[in-house]
N, C-alpha and C positions, 0 to 999 in steps of 0.2 A: 679585411677582417672577417673571420668565419662567423657563423650564427651563433656558435658556442661562446666565442669571444665577446661578441656583441652582447648576448644576453648576461655575460658575466659583468661585463663593463656597466650595463645599465643596473643590474642588482647592486653593485658596489656603490654606484651614484646614489641609488635610493638609499642604502644604509648610510651613507656618508651624510645625506642631508637630513636624516632623522637624528643621528648621533651628534652631529655639530651643535644642534640646538640646546643640547644639555651638556656640553663639554665631555662627551664620552666617546670621542673618535678614537681613541686609543684601543677600543674594542676590536677594531679591524685593521690594527696595525700591521698584523702579520697575514693578513688576506691572501696576499698573493703566493705565499709559501704553503698555503693550506690545499689538501686533496679537496676534490669536489665533495665526498661525504663529509669532511670536516667543515666545510664552507656551509653546506645545509644544515648540519647540526648547530653551528654558531648562528646562522640566521634565524634558526627556530628559536633559539633561546632568547636572542634580541627581540623576536617578535612578540614574546610572551612578557616582556618587561614593561611595567608602566613606569616610563622615565619621569613624568611629571611628579608621581608619588615618590620614586626614589629621590628626586631632587629635594622634595620637601622633607623627606625623613633625613636625609644628609645634612640639611642646614638647619635642622630642628624646627622646621616651620609648621609641622603638623600640631595637632591638638593634644600633645603628650600631658598627661595628668601631672599636676603639681603634687607630688607624693608627700611632701612634708607637711604641705597645707592640710591635705586630706588626713595625714596621720594625727596632726593636732586635734582633729575633731573625732578621732576614732573611739568608739566605745564597744564594750564586749557585744557580741551578736545575741539577739534572742535565740535561745536554743533548747532543745529537748536533752537535758543533761542525763548521765548515767543513773543519778539517784532519781530522776523523775521517771525514767523507763522501769524502775522497779514497781510502780504503780500498776497493779495487775491489770484493772480494767483497761486503761489507756494502751497498754502493750499487747493485751489481747486483742483489743479492737484493731490495732495495727497490722498484726499478723493476720487477722482475718482478711482485712482488706487487700493487703498484699498477696495473700494466697489466692484470692479470687482473681485479681489481676493475672497472675500466672497462670491459673487454670483455664482462664478465658483467652490465652494466647494473645495478650495485649502487651507483653514485654519482649524487648530484645537487649542484647548487651554490645556494646562498643568497648573494644579493647584497643587503646592507642598504643602502638608498637614500632614507632618511626625511629626509635634510638638504636645506636649501637653500642656494643659493650667496651668501648674504648677504655673507659675508667676502670673497667674489670680486668684489662689485659686481654679481652676476649674480641677478636677481629671478626666479629659476625653480628647479626641482629641480636640484640639483648634478649629477646624472646627465646633463642635457641640455647641460652646459657643453662646449664644443669644445675638445679639448685635443692631438689628434694633429697633429704639427709641420707636415705637409705637406698631409694629405688633409682636415684639419679634423674628423676623426671625434670624435664625443662619447665621454665617459666610458662611457655605456651601450653604444655601438657597439663599443667596444674590448674590453669584457667579453664581449660576445655574439659578437664575431668570434673570439676567442680560444677560447670554449667550443666553438663549431661547428667549428673547426679541430682541437681534440682530439677531439671526436666523429667527425670524419672519419677521423682517424688510426686510430681503433680501431673504426670501423665500427659506431657506436652513435649514438643521440641521447641526449644528456645533459640531463636536465630542469634548468630554471633557475627558482628561486623568487625573485622580487624583493620585498622588504619596503619599503613606502612608510610615510609618515606621513600625518596628516590633511592636513598642508599641502602634500604633494607628490603624493598619490594620484591626483587626478583628472589632472592635467597629465601625470603619468607614463603613465597609461593611454591618454591621447589621443595621446602622442607615440609609443608602441608602435604604436598602431592605425593612425596616419597612416603609419608607415614599414613596415607589414606584418609587425611583429614582428621586422624584420631578419632574415627567413628562418626564424625558429623557428616551428613549428607550434603550434596551440592546445594540443596535448598536451604540448608541451615547455616552455611558458611559463605560469607562475602568478604573478599580482600580487596582493598581499595587504597589508592595512593593520595597523600596529601601533597600540597603545592610546595613551591620553593620560592626563596627570596634572594637575591643578590648579596653578597657581602661587599662592603665598601671600605675604602681605605679610611682609616680614623682621622688622618690629617687632611686630605684633599677631598674626600667624599666621592672620589671616583670608583667605579665599579671594578672589582678585581677580576683577573684572569687567572684561572687554575692552570691552563695551558694556552698554546697559541691560538687554538680553535675551541676553547671552553671557558665559559664564565664561571667563576667561583660561587657556587649556589649552596644554600643550605635550608633544610626543611622550615616551613614558616611557623613553627610552633603548634602545640596542640589545638591552639585556636584556629588552626588551619582547617580543623574539623568541620567547621561550619561552611565553609566554601566548598570542601570536598564532598560533603554529604549532599550539597546541591549539584555540583558539577557531576556526580556519578548517579543522580537520579534517586538517592537512596531515601531522602525525605518523602518523595512521592510514592515510593514503593512501600514505605512503612505505613503511610496512610491507607494505601490500597489493601494492605494485609491486616488492617485493623489493629496495627501496633499503636499504642498510645504513649508508652514509656519507654526511653532508652536508659539502660543502667550502664553508666560509664565508668571505666577504670584504667589504670596504666599498668602495662605489662610488667613492670619490675617488682610490684607487690604481690607475691603469692598468697598472701593471707586474705586478699580482698574477698568478702562473702558475697560472691557473684549471685546477682538477682536475689538479694536478701529479702525475704518477705516483709519483715518489720520494717526495714528501711523503706520499701516500696509503699508500704501501709502508711507510715507517717506522712509520706509525700501526698499520697491520695487523699487522706483524711483532711489534711490542711489545705487542700486545693493549690498546692504549691505549683510553681511552673519550673522551678529548679531548686532542688534539695542538694545539700552537700553534708557529707559525713566529715566529722572532724575528730581529732584527739587532743587532750589536754597536752601542751607543749612541754616536752621535758626540760627546758632551760629557755630563757629569754631570747637569746639569739640563735635559736635552733633554725636550720636552714629548711624551713617549711613555710608555705604562704600563711599569713595571719588573716583569719576570718574575722571580719569586724562589722560593726554598723556605723554608717555615717549618714547622717541626715535622714535617718529611717530607713536606709536601704542597706541590705546586706552585700558586702562586697569583699575582696581578698586584696590585701596589700602584700606584694612578694617580699620575702626576706631581704632581698637586695636593694629594695625600694624603701624600707622602713628605717627610718634612723633610729640608732641605738637607744636615744634618750626616751623615744616612745615605747619601744620594745621592752625596756627595762622597768616600766611603771609597774607599781604594785598596789594591792589594796592594803588595808591597815593590817590585815592578818599575814600579809607577806607573799600571798599569792599573786600571781601575774594577772594584770588588769586585761591585756590582750592575751588570752589564754588559749584560744582555739586555733589548733594548727590544721591546716589543709592536707588531706591525704589523697587527694585526687580522686575521690569517689563522688560521683555526682548522679543525680536522677533528672532526665530532662523530659517534660512534656514535648511530644512531637510537635504538636501545634504551636508552642512557643518557639522552637527552633524553625519551623516554616516562616513563622512571622518576622523573626529578626533577620533571617536569611536573606530577606528583601532589600536589606540595607547594607551595602558594600562596606561601608565604614563603621559597622556596628561595634567592632573590636578595635581598640587602640593597639598600636605597635609598641613593643618593649625593646630597648636597645641592649645589647650585650657585647661588651668589648672582649674579643677573643683574639687568639693567635690564629692566622689563616695562612696556609702555604698559597703562594702566589708569584707570578713573574713581575720582575722589576722591570723599569723601562727599557733595560737593555735586552731583555728576553731571557734572563737568568732566573731560575727558580730559586727561591728564597724560603727558608724554614725558620720563621721568627722564633726568638726565645721568649717574646713577651707578646702582649696583646696589640696587634697592628691594625686590626680590623672592627668593623662594627657589623654585627648580624642583628636583624630585624625579626621578631617573632610576635605572634599573637598568642594569648593565653586563653583557654576556653573558660575560665573562671571568670573571665571579665563579662561574661553574660549576667552574672548575678544581679548587678543593679538594674538591669533591664528587665527582669522578671517583675510582673506585677505583684506576685508574691512568691518569697523565697523563704525557706526554712533551714535551720542548721540542726543536725542530729549528732550528739556526741557517741562516738564508739569507744570500746575498750581496746586500747593499743595491744595488749596481749592477744587479743582476738582477731584484730583486723589490720594491723600495720607492722610490717617488718620488711620494708623495701630493700632491694639488693642494688646498689648504686656504685660501691667503691671496691677496690681489691682489698683482700685481707691485708691487715697492717694499717688501715685507716681507722680514724677514731670511732666512726659510725657507719651504719647500712652496708655492712660487709656481708659475704656470703656465710661466714661462720655465724655471725650475729643472727641472720635469718633463718639459718638452719636450727640454731639454739632455740629461736622463738617458736619454730614449728615443732620441735621436739617437746619443748615445755607445754604448748597447747594441747597436743595429743596425749601426752602424759596426764595431764589434768583431766582430760575426758575419761581416760581409762581408770584414773584413781577414784573418779566420782562414780564409777560403775563397780567399785570394790576390788580394783586390781591393786597388786602390790608390785612395785617396779624396783629392782635393785639399783644400787647408785651406779651412775655413770652409764646406765643402759640406754640406748637409743631406741625410740619408737616412731613409727610413721603410719599413718592411717590414710588409706586411699578413699576418696570420696564415694566410690562405688561400694565400698564396705560400709562405711557409716560416714554420714554427712556432717554429724555434730554430735555433742555429748549425749542427746536424746537416743539417737540411733545406736550409739555404743553401748548404752544401757540395754537396749533390746538385743543386741548381739551377745553380750556377755551374760550366759546363764548363770554362771556361778563365779565366785571370786577367784582370780588367777594371780599366781606369782610369776613374773616375768624376769627372767634370770639373765637373758641375753638380748641383744638387738633383734627387734621384731618388727617386721613389715606386715601390717594387716591390709590385705588386698583381696 
């Protein structure tokens, strides 16, 4: 036997010994037919799997929450409501505190961008999807433009950390490189990749193969942020740079008020470790996380985990009891993230039954028509009950929330709906400055021209009548 053959035999035996313990020997069923690079890839994937954890998850032996029990105890969260924000002194104090944090370079932004545009019929990272109604700017561009405008207002450079997934990482990096980071310096932009979890067969609990030499992997959820920040040294970097607060958002919502001073200020004044912006739910079963209080702790029950009978509870006036919808906008204290990152099991796993293309036992690729697999994800909002203090701040959905998730023709969250929301917001800014806009006219305002309604009023010296589609840039 040659040295190479001997080494391969020893490697195979070591893999066999490890896999047989957890009844996952099928992962090397096609080993002998693989090329050396394919063997190395598969071996590396196997090396990164915690088989003990996968076994516990597959058999349901982990400490998964009893969501029905928790939902029965859920109350509306203590919140700063929109009517409360109208109180001038409180709102002004929040603005001032947030502005001071921005000017003193204590704020960075995290943009979660691990998703692909599959539901949009867009075979690329979702951040590359063109969404601006007139300019055609992409989701990535809109977030970067907003962040740079905020930085210009406060004469600072606000670091942007973009979290990708294995499926979106390379194309995202190439996209930013081709576009010269949209004006961000290398010191301002960090792109880092979250981890993955194997998908398992919904019946047998066995890990699925995507190919003879490849395990079926999927991103570990936006909760993978915690591990990814630690793995890439970004929490330590933030501490060394004097950054105290991370403003977190997801790429599919172009209306996120990135690094919003008031939201930062409410967080700071309350000495909150984690602050969540919410909107009032449009209807009981809306597919957003439900922000609630349970035993005095703020937390989120995902729409898929909340039984309908609890979601549909109302007050005497007919308003929803559990009214607060999560829009995936959070502020984290860096010190809080550093503390909880020391505990590997800080975040529970959530199970999602999904269709996953995989090899059957004969080696034939199958494209399931229904959910054949379980994917495991962590959600970043599960950090809320771990915070010593957490607060909730309500935002006006017309100003902060118009995500693009589904292709046109779906009931909600479509490109057309998002563009209409952007046009409506910018129209309102212009009208408040004395402009008249002809019916059906589209307007779009680039943040470099005006960041908000106040800046629009400064730009508009005299009332204008806008008769045709207009891009203010």
